N, C-alpha and C positions, 0 to 999 in steps of 0.2 A: 485317776485324778482324785485329789483329796476333797473332803467336804468343804464347800465354799464358805461356810460360816465358822466352824471350829477347827478345820484343818486336819481332822482325822483321815488317815490314808489306809483304809482297810476295805477292799472291794466287797467283802462279805456283808458290810453294814451300810454301803452306799445305795441310795435310791435316787431316781430321777424325779425332780420336782418340776411340774409344768406350771411355772410361775405366770405365764401369759394365758393360761387356760388350755383347753383340750381341742380347740378348733384345729382343723386339718392343717392350716397354714403354720401353726405353732407346734406341731407334733415334735419337731426336733429342737425346739427352743426350751432347753431344760437347764436346771441348776442341779449339780450333783451335791446331795446333802446326806449326812448320816441319818440313821433312823431317828435318833433323838432330836436333832435339829429340824428334820422334816416334820416331826410331830409338833414341835413348838411353832413352826411357821404356819402349819395348817390350823393350829388352835387360835393363833392371833388372827389369821384371815377369817376364820369362822366367827370369832367374836366381833370383828369389824363388820362382817356381813350381817350379823344379828342386829347390831346397833343401827345399821342402815335400814334394815327391814322394819325395825321398830319405829323409826322416823316415818317411813312410808305408811305404815299402818296407822300411826297417829294422825297423819294428814288425811288419810281415807276416812278414819273415824270422825274427824272434825267435819269433813265435807258431808258425811252421812247425817251427823247431828244437825248441821245447819239446814240440810234439805228437810229433815223432819220438822224443825222449827218453822221453816217457811210453809210447809203443808199445814201445820197446826194453826198458824196465823191466818192462812188462806181460808181454812175451814171456819175459824171464828168470824172472819170478815163476811163470808158468804152466809153465815147464820144470822147476821144482824137484820132486824126488821127494817123495812123502808123508813126513810125519814118522815116525820119526826120519830126519833128512836123511842121505842116503847119497850122497856125491859120488864114489863109486868108478867109476861109469859115465861120468864126465866129460862129461855132457850140457851142462852150463853152459859149459864151455870150448869145446865144439863150436859152440854158438850164438854165443858171443863171436867165434869165428873166422869164422863165417858173416857176421856183421854188420860185421866190420872190412874 
């Protein structure tokens, strides 16, 4: 069978592309592609997966930064002296210096 993208009909250069993945139920669901088209399809798929992974990592990094900020604010809040607030001991600035 010819390459399903470019139509080349040479069995020596055709490869089976598992477009649905390598799960056992999809082992026989393949597209016959020539070596060149197979490489292009895999490159596009890898680029797409990379951009998807970058988005996931960006969300995880945002969540981590927000958690760090919440811990920072909590530590500041816990360091406040009881009311009436007296900042003469400069404990807040010491904590800010520690975290910087």
